[in-house]
C-alpha angles and dihedrals in degrees: 000000000000089000089051093051091049090049092050090051091052092047090048091056091048093048093049088049089051091052091050089050092051091050090049091049090051087054091049091049090049090053093048094047097046099031099246094129126202093339092079090051091053091047091050091047092051090044094050093045092050091046092050090050093048091045091057090061104031110020092099090056089050093049093050092046093048089051091049091236121167130191114276115240108238093217096047095043099037095141090053093050092047093052094048092046092051092050094047091051091049093048098039094242127141115252108268125217110265124220136183125218114201098226130124093219114094108242144122141188141189126221140173141093100267140350092276092054104038138125136195122208124193130183123239086238090061092052091049098046103038126075121218100275092043092050089048089054092052093047091048089053091054093044088052089059087054094046093047092049091240091133096070099064093032091055095044089050089065092070099029095054088047091054092052091051092045095051092047090048091051091050093048093047090049089053090049095051090045088060092247095305108142101184133054120250091257091058100059091124089062095048092114095046105142089212088068089058091051089047092055092047091050093049089055094046099042096084090050090049091050093050092047089053090047090052092047091054092060102035092054094055106036096079090048091052089050091054092044090050091055089050089051097049098031086217117097095180091067095061092036091056091047092052090047089055090049089050092052094045115088098184114129116231099236093187091063126087135190089261094056100031093105092058098064125089091244136017102289100188127087125252097053112149095022098104107143119180093329093060097124092050093046091050088067089071099044108120092204138038113249113284089230090062092048092050092048091050091051092049089058088060 
């Protein structure tokens, strides 16, 4: 387990570095396309570095605010607190902050930068539709994300993916309002610069690259959190039953967004399962492995 935590920390650093690199490349592409040179690359590098630093400290606050989560009252949600407290004692984790999301869809997520600064949010739909052992399985899954240090990179990705999309959107809108002109008047001699073509292509592809990286962050760690949750509860049927209920439920989590989709225990957005002939391509952007696969893996345990 210690090896796993160390590996997750290393991957987190690499993934954050990759996001910073993508933002910097978007800035470089912007400079090439519009003729601003290396200055735009430096600005993008400073922007991405500052954003990564701010995200480390405040991304959990952003994720909770975007999801419209509010602190859970200990008296009103006594069962929830008791379950989380029992699991944290058994696993040696600090007690996380607990939040409620007013949403009829059953779902939950964990966020924060480390186990000492972590939070778990559950929807009212999850509390209504899960019995005690199923709820315990879901909470153990989220606590496993905290214990395995998955939450750091997953939380930071909320703001970093958003920055990639925002910068690309600004560049595309600038091109639109310039009537398609991609160079300044003083750069007419470079109008056929092939680098400008590559810059335009990269600006278009950057949001897709960011979303694919966001999806990879979650998919890679969900199965591990399922296995860790079973180890924590010592009762595989609890989480299996919870995942089966999530599979059968078709309610869309309205409190989720594309930026936070990878945080939740299951794919919160609509349209899952309707793949058509572009199924393999669409799978690149799935934030979670199929629930059927997760259930089958747990049954093997």
